[in-house]
C-alpha positions in Angstrom: 37.8 -68.4 43.1 35.5 -66.9 46.2 35.4 -69.4 48.6 32.5 -67.7 50.6 30.2 -68.9 47.7 31.5 -73.1 48.3 29.0 -75.0 49.9 29.7 -76.7 53.3 29.8 -79.7 52.0 32.5 -79.1 49.2 34.8 -77.1 52.0 34.7 -80.1 54.1 35.9 -82.0 50.9 38.9 -79.7 50.8 39.9 -80.9 53.9 38.9 -84.6 54.0 42.3 -85.7 54.6 41.8 -83.7 58.3 40.7 -85.5 61.4 39.8 -82.0 63.2 38.9 -82.3 67.1 36.0 -79.6 66.7 33.9 -79.7 63.4 34.9 -76.0 61.9 32.0 -73.8 61.1 31.3 -72.8 57.5 32.7 -69.6 57.5 35.7 -70.8 59.3 36.2 -73.7 56.2 35.6 -70.9 53.8 38.6 -68.9 55.5 40.8 -71.4 55.6 40.0 -72.7 52.4 41.4 -69.2 51.4 44.3 -69.3 53.3 45.2 -73.0 52.0 47.6 -71.9 49.2 48.8 -68.6 50.6 51.4 -68.3 52.7 51.0 -65.5 54.5 47.4 -64.1 55.2 45.1 -61.8 57.6 41.9 -62.5 59.3 39.7 -59.4 59.5 37.7 -61.2 61.7 34.8 -59.7 63.3 34.8 -60.1 67.2 33.2 -63.5 68.8 33.6 -65.3 65.0 36.5 -67.3 66.2 39.0 -66.9 64.5 41.8 -68.5 67.3 40.6 -71.4 66.3 40.0 -70.9 62.6 44.5 -69.7 62.9 45.2 -72.6 64.7 43.8 -75.2 62.3 45.0 -73.1 59.3 48.4 -73.9 60.7 47.6 -77.1 61.5 46.6 -77.8 57.3 50.0 -75.8 56.3 51.9 -78.3 58.1 54.6 -76.1 59.5 57.1 -77.0 62.5 57.1 -74.9 65.4 54.5 -71.8 65.5 54.6 -68.7 67.6 51.9 -67.2 68.8 52.0 -63.4 70.2 49.2 -62.1 71.9 47.9 -59.5 74.2 48.7 -60.9 78.1 44.8 -60.9 78.8 43.9 -63.7 76.7 47.5 -66.1 76.9 45.4 -68.0 79.3 41.9 -67.4 78.7 42.0 -67.5 74.8 45.2 -69.4 73.0 45.4 -71.9 75.8 41.8 -72.6 76.0 41.6 -72.9 72.3 45.0 -75.6 72.5 43.9 -77.6 74.7 39.9 -77.6 73.7 40.6 -78.1 70.0 43.8 -79.9 69.0 46.1 -82.7 70.6 48.8 -80.1 70.2 51.7 -79.3 73.1 51.9 -76.3 73.8 54.9 -73.7 75.9 53.8 -70.6 77.5 56.5 -68.3 77.6 57.1 -66.4 80.8 59.0 -66.1 83.9 62.7 -64.8 84.1 64.7 -63.7 80.8 66.6 -67.0 81.5 63.5 -69.1 82.0 61.9 -68.3 78.9 65.1 -68.9 76.7 65.4 -72.3 78.5 61.3 -73.0 77.3 62.3 -72.2 73.5 64.0 -75.4 73.5 61.3 -77.1 74.4 60.0 -79.7 72.3 56.6 -77.9 71.6 54.1 -77.0 68.4 52.7 -73.5 69.8 54.6 -71.4 71.8 52.6 -68.5 73.3 54.0 -64.8 74.5 52.2 -61.4 74.8 53.8 -58.5 73.3 55.8 -57.3 76.5 57.2 -60.7 76.4 59.5 -60.7 72.8 61.5 -57.9 74.2 63.5 -60.0 76.9 63.5 -62.8 74.2 64.4 -61.6 70.8 65.4 -57.7 71.8 68.4 -55.7 71.4 69.7 -52.8 73.0 70.1 -50.7 70.0 67.7 -48.2 68.4 68.3 -48.8 65.4 68.1 -52.3 65.0 66.0 -53.1 68.5 65.8 -57.1 67.6 68.2 -59.5 68.1 68.1 -61.3 64.7 70.9 -64.3 66.1 68.0 -65.0 68.5 65.3 -65.0 66.2 66.9 -67.2 64.1 68.2 -69.8 66.4 64.2 -69.9 68.0 63.5 -71.7 64.6 60.0 -71.0 64.1 58.0 -71.6 60.8 54.5 -70.6 61.7 53.9 -66.9 63.2 50.4 -65.7 64.7 50.0 -62.2 65.5 46.8 -62.2 67.4 45.4 -58.8 67.6 47.3 -57.1 65.2 46.4 -53.7 65.7 48.8 -53.8 68.6 51.5 -53.2 65.8 50.2 -50.5 63.7 52.8 -48.2 65.2 56.0 -48.9 63.2 58.4 -47.4 65.6 57.2 -49.5 68.5 60.3 -52.4 69.5 57.9 -55.0 69.6 56.3 -54.2 66.1 60.2 -54.1 64.7 60.6 -58.1 66.7 57.3 -58.7 64.9 58.7 -58.0 61.6 62.3 -60.2 62.5 60.2 -63.2 63.3 57.9 -62.9 60.5 60.8 -62.2 58.1 62.3 -65.7 59.2 58.6 -67.7 59.1 57.4 -69.6 56.0 53.9 -68.8 57.4 52.2 -66.3 58.9 49.2 -65.2 60.0 48.0 -61.8 61.3 44.4 -61.0 62.8 42.2 -58.9 64.7 38.2 -57.9 64.5 39.6 -54.4 64.8 42.5 -53.1 62.4 41.9 -49.2 62.1 40.9 -46.6 64.6 41.0 -43.5 62.5 42.1 -44.2 58.7 43.9 -46.2 56.8 47.9 -45.6 57.6 47.2 -47.9 60.6 47.5 -50.6 58.1 50.4 -50.1 56.7 52.8 -51.5 59.9 50.5 -54.4 60.7 50.9 -55.7 56.6 54.7 -54.8 56.5 54.7 -57.6 59.9 52.7 -59.9 57.7 54.6 -59.6 53.9 58.1 -56.7 54.4 55.8 -54.9 52.4 54.7 -57.2 49.6 51.1 -55.9 49.9 51.9 -51.9 51.2 55.1 -51.1 50.1 58.3 -51.2 51.7 58.6 -47.8 52.9 56.0 -46.1 55.2 57.0 -42.2 54.0 56.5 -43.9 50.5 53.0 -45.6 51.1 52.2 -41.7 53.0 53.2 -39.5 50.3 51.5 -42.0 47.7 47.7 -41.6 49.7 47.9 -38.7 51.6 48.6 -35.4 51.2 50.2 -33.0 54.0 48.2 -30.0 55.1 48.6 -27.7 58.0 46.6 -26.7 60.9 47.3 -22.8 62.4 47.0 -22.5 66.4 45.1 -19.9 67.7 46.9 -17.4 69.8 50.4 -19.8 69.3 53.2 -18.9 66.6 53.2 -22.1 65.2 51.6 -24.9 63.6 50.9 -28.2 63.4 51.1 -30.7 60.4 48.2 -33.6 59.5 47.6 -35.8 56.7 44.3 -36.6 55.3 43.8 -39.3 52.7 44.0 -38.2 48.6 40.4 -39.3 46.5 39.8 -42.4 45.6 43.2 -43.8 48.0 41.2 -45.6 50.8 39.7 -48.1 47.5 43.2 -48.3 46.1 44.6 -49.4 49.6 41.8 -51.5 50.2 42.4 -52.8 46.4 45.7 -53.9 47.3 44.3 -56.1 50.5 42.5 -58.5 48.3 45.2 -61.0 47.9 45.7 -62.0 50.9 43.0 -60.7 53.3 39.6 -62.1 54.2 36.8 -60.8 56.3 34.0 -62.6 57.8 31.4 -60.5 59.8 29.7 -62.0 63.0 26.0 -61.5 60.5 28.1 -64.4 57.9 27.8 -66.8 61.0 24.4 -68.3 61.3 24.5 -69.4 64.5 25.3 -66.2 65.9 22.5 -64.9 67.7 20.6 -61.5 67.4 21.8 -58.6 70.1 20.1 -55.8 71.6 21.9 -52.6 72.2 20.0 -50.2 75.5 20.5 -47.2 76.1 19.8 -45.5 79.4 20.2 -41.8 80.4 20.0 -40.4 83.2 19.9 -37.0 84.7 23.1 -35.8 86.8 21.7 -35.0 90.6 22.5 -31.4 91.7 25.6 -31.8 93.4 27.4 -33.6 90.1 25.8 -30.8 88.4 27.3 -28.6 90.7 30.8 -29.9 89.8 30.7 -30.2 87.0 30.0 -26.1 86.4 33.0 -25.4 88.9 35.1 -27.2 86.2 33.9 -25.6 83.0 34.3 -22.2 85.4 38.0 -23.0 85.6 38.0 -23.9 81.7 36.6 -20.2 80.8 39.0 -18.5 83.3 42.3 -20.4 82.6 44.9 -20.4 79.5 44.5 -23.9 79.0 47.0 -25.8 76.7 45.6 -29.3 75.4 47.1 -31.1 78.1 45.5 -29.0 80.4 42.1 -29.3 78.6 42.5 -33.2 78.9 42.5 -33.0 82.5 40.0 -31.1 83.0 38.0 -33.7 80.3 39.0 -36.4 82.6 37.6 -34.5 85.7 34.2 -33.9 83.7 34.0 -37.9 83.4 35.2 -38.8 86.6 32.1 -36.9 88.2 29.9 -38.8 85.7 31.6 -42.1 87.5 30.3 -40.9 91.1 33.4 -39.4 92.3 36.4 -36.9 91.3 40.2 -37.6 92.0 41.9 -35.1 93.7 44.6 -32.8 92.6 47.5 -35.0 94.1 45.4 -37.8 92.5 45.1 -39.9 95.7 42.0 -39.2 97.6 39.0 -39.3 95.8 35.4 -37.3 97.1 32.2 -38.9 95.7 29.2 -37.5 94.3 25.5 -38.8 94.8 26.0 -41.9 92.8 23.0 -41.8 90.4 25.0 -44.4 87.7 25.3 -46.5 90.3 21.3 -46.4 91.2 20.6 -46.9 88.3 23.0 -49.8 87.7 21.9 -51.3 90.6 18.1 -51.2 89.9 19.4 -52.6 86.1 21.0 -55.5 88.3 17.8 -56.6 90.1 15.9 -57.2 87.3 18.4 -59.0 84.6 21.1 -61.3 87.1 18.4 -63.5 88.8 18.8 -65.9 86.2 21.7 -64.9 83.8 25.2 -63.4 84.4 26.6 -60.2 83.5 29.3 -58.1 83.0 30.0 -54.4 83.8 32.9 -52.7 82.3 34.2 -49.5 83.5 37.2 -46.8 83.4 38.4 -46.0 86.8 39.7 -48.2 89.5 37.6 -46.2 91.5 34.5 -47.0 90.1 35.1 -50.6 90.0 35.6 -50.4 94.2 32.2 -48.2 94.0 30.3 -50.6 91.8 32.4 -53.7 94.7 30.6 -51.7 97.1 27.0 -51.3 95.8 27.4 -55.7 95.2 28.5 -55.9 98.7 25.2 -54.0 99.8 22.9 -56.0 97.8 24.2 -59.4 98.6 25.6 -60.2 95.4 28.3 -62.2 94.8 30.9 -60.9 92.0 34.4 -61.1 90.7 36.8 -58.3 89.5 39.7 -57.7 87.1 41.1 -54.5 86.8 44.9 -53.6 86.5 45.0 -53.2 90.9 43.9 -56.9 91.0 46.5 -58.9 91.5 45.2 -62.5 90.5 43.0 -61.6 87.8 42.9 -65.4 86.4 41.2 -66.5 89.6 38.5 -63.9 89.4 37.8 -65.0 85.9 37.7 -68.5 86.8 35.5 -67.7 89.8 32.9 -65.7 87.5 33.4 -68.3 84.8 33.3 -71.7 86.8 31.0 -70.2 89.9 27.3 -70.4 89.4 26.8 -68.2 92.4 29.0 -65.4 91.1 26.4 -63.2 89.3 28.6 -60.1 88.1 32.0 -59.5 87.1 33.3 -55.9 87.1 35.8 -55.4 84.8 38.4 -52.8 83.6 38.6 -53.2 79.5 41.9 -54.1 79.4 41.7 -56.7 81.7 38.7 -58.1 80.4 37.9 -56.6 77.4 40.2 -57.7 74.9 40.4 -61.6 73.3 38.9 -63.2 76.7 35.8 -65.4 76.1 32.5 -65.4 77.9 30.1 -66.5 75.5 28.3 -67.8 78.2 27.2 -64.6 79.4 24.9 -62.8 77.5 24.4 -59.6 79.4 26.5 -56.5 79.2 26.5 -53.0 81.3 28.7 -50.4 79.8 29.0 -48.1 82.7 31.3 -45.6 81.3 31.7 -43.6 78.1 34.1 -46.0 76.2 37.3 -44.4 75.1 37.0 -45.4 71.1 34.7 -47.2 69.3 37.3 -50.0 68.9 37.5 -50.0 72.8 33.1 -50.5 72.6 33.6 -53.6 70.2 36.1 -55.1 72.4 33.7 -55.5 75.3 30.6 -56.2 73.4 32.7 -59.0 71.4 34.1 -61.1 74.9 29.9 -62.1 74.4 28.4 -61.6 71.1 30.1 -64.9 70.3 30.7 -67.8 68.4 28.3 -70.4 70.3 26.2 -67.9 71.9 22.5 -69.4 72.3 21.0 -66.3 73.6 20.0 -63.1 72.1 22.7 -60.4 73.9 21.7 -57.5 75.9 24.3 -54.5 75.7 23.0 -51.6 78.1 24.9 -48.2 78.1 24.3 -46.2 80.7 25.2 -42.4 80.2 24.4 -39.1 82.2 22.6 -36.6 80.1 23.9 -33.1 78.7 27.4 -34.4 80.0 31.2 -35.2 78.4 29.5 -39.1 78.5 27.1 -37.9 75.4 30.0 -35.8 73.3 32.2 -39.0 73.8 29.5 -41.1 72.9 28.7 -39.1 69.5 32.9 -39.0 68.7 32.8 -42.8 69.0 29.6 -43.1 66.6 31.4 -41.1 64.2 34.8 -43.1 64.4 32.6 -46.4 64.0 31.3 -45.3 61.1 34.4 -44.7 59.2 36.1 -47.5 60.3 33.0 -49.8 59.3 33.1 -48.4 55.7 36.3 -49.9 55.5 35.6 -53.5 56.9 32.5 -53.6 55.0 35.0 -53.2 51.7 37.6 -55.7 52.8 34.7 -58.2 53.3 32.7 -58.1 50.1 36.4 -58.6 48.4 
């Protein structure tokens, strides 16, 4: 049955026996209906479509006992606790603290238990390299439901937390994996996520059998080097075959499927580099041409080129920084002057030095701000300051601290101050504001340095995004 074609009234009738604290939207209802008669499902819902609420309600509809939620650390407080408190009457326990404290918390009589990926190891890990999980501890935890949030974190089959997730899943009756960005490069990243979901029922139990069936090997000769690199490429029609196998347990919702989501506007602001920036860039390019560089050194030089765009360059010692003319910051100041008078805005940056520079910009212009990045100790306090303080107009954030899973649907403006690492990272940043319940048009502003590494990264991201979009569109139309 195609649940997407059912009317809201028909879907509400299916769940008439369930009293939801918050009435689910149409797309959430058909996702729950899809999952209702299955034991293991994947929600490939776009960022901002309310998949967390959908997963919570699905577990409640299933009627399971204890449910474990595994998620990135950044969304423990800002997504899952908020969602449980606002939309259910269920109890929850956050598994944090020392190993002994976490083990004690496992004995709580709660409905939902929340743990970040790093927290799995002290609870369920094992020192053995071959079996890095403790099956006895997992069985004793007695979870019957499992939610794997941002499942792309399990795309690497050999990581310890992926193997632990797989073992927990095997011991649960009902499992959901969910992400808006399941792949970065190609379909090989799906195998491990689906192995966690159903131990190989969808894409096979053996990774190399999967690779040999759908991919072929080829060798790349390295110039000036005596060795070769082995790469894998998808066979003809393999992508379609793989995606057909996902049909039985996967559902996809785009933001466009959610009629309440508003229009999004993206604006690209290109600034010319200053003479000083051009001089520093020319010097780095000269080093690249004059030195015999391997891949590591080339990437190091590329990072320096990227730093120049951000208004500084790290010294070779990695400590002090040398500031250049802050052309991007000046343009950002102009943009802030136009957009932060009435509405709040998030500025995403990459380097800590960029964050500090942006803070100085706000101070000089009497703009109240909050910051979320690795070196900020109490990021939760900063998050609450930005959300609750009406006079705090700007959040200066690193995407790993505020780009995954954090909800800012009351904000409608974002400045992306740097060239994103990947299209996935960019979508995560945009998805913080372009979400359910957003009532305003969303404005996304990219500040790019002309004729710089910014533009090269931008082109690469667009190509990767197009490749990923093709896969997700196919899944959506199941």
